[in-house]
C-alpha positions in Angstrom: 1.9 -15.2 15.9 3.5 -15.7 19.2 3.4 -12.3 21.0 5.6 -11.6 24.0 5.4 -8.3 25.9 8.8 -6.7 26.3 9.2 -4.7 29.4 11.5 -1.7 30.1 10.5 0.6 27.3 12.1 4.0 27.7 8.9 6.0 26.9 5.2 5.2 26.9 4.3 3.5 23.7 1.8 6.2 22.8 4.7 8.7 22.8 7.0 6.6 20.7 7.5 7.1 16.9 6.5 4.5 14.4 10.1 3.7 13.8 10.7 3.1 17.5 7.7 0.9 17.7 8.9 -1.0 14.6 12.2 -1.7 16.3 10.2 -3.0 19.3 8.2 -5.3 17.1 11.4 -6.6 15.6 12.5 -7.5 19.1 9.3 -9.4 19.7 7.4 -6.7 21.6 3.7 -7.5 21.3 2.7 -4.2 22.9 4.6 -2.3 20.2 2.7 -4.3 17.6 -0.6 -3.5 19.3 0.2 0.2 19.3 1.0 0.2 15.6 -2.3 -1.8 15.0 -4.2 0.9 16.8 -2.6 3.6 14.7 -2.9 1.9 11.3 -5.7 -0.7 11.3 -8.4 1.7 10.2 -6.3 3.1 7.4 -5.2 -0.4 6.2 -8.8 -1.7 6.3 -10.1 1.4 4.5 -7.5 1.0 1.7 -8.3 -2.8 1.4 -12.1 -2.2 1.3 -11.8 0.6 -1.2 -10.1 -1.7 -3.6 -11.9 -5.1 -2.9 -15.4 -3.9 -1.9 -15.6 -6.9 0.4 -15.9 -6.1 4.1 -14.9 -9.5 5.5 -12.0 -9.9 3.0 -10.7 -6.4 3.8 -10.7 -7.3 7.5 -8.8 -10.5 6.8 -6.2 -8.8 4.7 -5.7 -6.1 7.3 -5.0 -8.8 9.8 -2.7 -10.5 7.4 -0.8 -7.2 7.0 -0.1 -7.0 10.7 0.8 -10.7 10.9 3.4 -9.9 8.1 4.6 -6.9 10.1 5.3 -9.2 13.1 7.7 -11.3 11.0 9.1 -8.5 8.8 9.5 -5.5 11.0 13.2 -6.1 11.1 13.4 -5.4 7.4 12.3 -1.8 7.9 15.2 0.6 7.3 14.6 4.0 8.8 17.4 5.5 6.8 15.5 4.8 3.5 12.1 6.2 4.5 9.4 6.5 7.1 7.6 3.5 8.5 4.2 4.8 7.5 5.1 4.5 3.8 6.9 1.2 4.1 4.1 -0.5 5.9 1.3 0.8 3.6 3.3 -0.3 0.6 3.5 -3.8 2.2 -0.2 -3.9 2.9 -1.2 -2.5 -0.5 0.8 -5.2 -2.2 -1.0 -7.9 -0.3 -4.4 -6.4 -1.4 -3.4 -6.2 -5.0 -2.1 -9.8 -4.9 -5.6 -10.9 -3.7 -7.3 -8.8 -6.3 -5.3 -10.2 -9.1 -5.8 -13.8 -7.7 -9.5 -13.3 -7.9 -9.3 -11.9 -11.4 -7.3 -14.8 -12.6 -9.8 -17.2 -11.1 -12.6 -15.4 -12.9 -10.8 -15.4 -16.2 -10.0 -19.2 -15.9 -13.6 -19.8 -15.1 -14.6 -18.0 -18.3 -12.1 -20.2 -20.3 -10.0 -17.1 -21.0 -6.2 -17.1 -20.7 -5.2 -16.2 -17.1 -3.6 -12.8 -16.5 0.2 -12.9 -16.0 0.7 -11.7 -12.5 4.1 -10.5 -13.5 2.6 -7.8 -15.7 2.4 -5.3 -12.9 2.7 -1.5 -13.3 6.2 -1.4 -11.8 9.0 -3.8 -11.2 10.1 -4.4 -7.6 12.3 -1.6 -6.4 10.8 0.9 -9.0 10.5 4.0 -6.8 8.3 5.8 -9.3 5.9 2.9 -9.3 5.9 2.7 -5.5 5.0 6.4 -5.1 1.2 5.9 -4.9 1.5 2.9 -2.7 3.7 4.9 -0.4 1.3 7.8 -0.1 -1.7 7.6 2.3 -4.8 7.0 0.3 -7.0 9.2 2.4 -4.6 12.1 2.3 -3.8 11.6 -1.4 -7.4 11.7 -2.5 -7.5 15.5 -2.5 -4.4 15.7 -4.6 -5.7 13.0 -7.1 -8.8 15.1 -7.6 -6.7 18.0 -8.9 -5.0 15.9 -11.6 -6.0 16.1 -15.2 -8.8 13.5 -16.0 -6.5 11.3 -18.0 -3.8 11.1 -15.3 -6.4 10.6 -12.6 -8.2 7.8 -14.4 -4.9 6.0 -15.1 -3.9 6.1 -11.5 -7.2 4.9 -10.2 -7.3 2.0 -12.6 -3.7 1.1 -11.8 -3.7 1.4 -8.0 -7.3 1.0 -7.0 -8.3 -1.6 -9.6 -5.0 -3.4 -10.0 -5.0 -2.9 -13.8 -1.7 -3.3 -15.7 -0.4 -0.7 -18.1 -1.5 -2.8 -21.1 -5.0 -3.2 -19.7 -5.3 0.5 -19.1 -4.2 1.1 -22.7 -6.9 -1.3 -23.9 -9.6 0.1 -21.8 -8.9 3.7 -22.7 -7.8 3.2 -26.3 -4.6 5.2 -25.6 -1.2 4.0 -26.8 0.8 2.2 -24.2 3.5 4.9 -24.3 0.8 7.5 -23.5 -0.5 5.5 -20.6 3.1 5.2 -19.2 3.5 9.0 -19.6 0.2 9.7 -17.8 1.1 7.5 -14.9 4.6 9.0 -14.6 3.3 12.6 -14.6 0.6 11.7 -12.1 3.0 9.9 -9.8 5.4 12.8 -9.9 2.7 15.3 -8.9 1.6 13.0 -6.1 5.2 12.6 -4.9 5.7 16.4 -4.8 2.4 16.9 -2.9 3.0 14.2 -0.4 6.7 14.7 0.4 6.0 16.9 3.4 6.1 14.7 6.5 4.4 15.3 9.8 6.5 16.3 12.9 5.7 12.9 14.4 4.4 9.9 12.6 0.8 9.4 13.5 -2.0 7.5 12.1 
């Protein structure tokens, strides 16, 4: 990344919203990127480590998420949602890509057919499927604990272990349609619980 500080900000970076900082990053403001890093690095690392259980790899993927932010900040559309959700979705996808890559390697090593990476829980743009990746994992944990055991288990397997719907059905012995219903109901409850936004976006 080539970072260049941009002078003349209208307000101290610490007082700017995430959306304002994202616009600064899109203009090439390294200071804005650093401020977003300070706000979100711990959360992104915690999410990555919780899924991968590998400290060094979680650190690397957190760094990669911010490197991706440096080149993609211009794609953030404030009219379609808050930055916090958009960025965590970006970071979560990178973590799941790595998890699935490692699982494919393990399967190939065992002379088993590799997993089809396209068999994800949701197609791109599926807002229901993005619900959990949009919520903040630390804040959502309390909500997840209140869900029925079947819904809670399905969500954990899907979004913390990277399992596909078909894999969840095989592991639980439930029909595929039942798994889809459990995920949909769980996601709806999470969405309802997490729709309230803070007065100012903070990490």
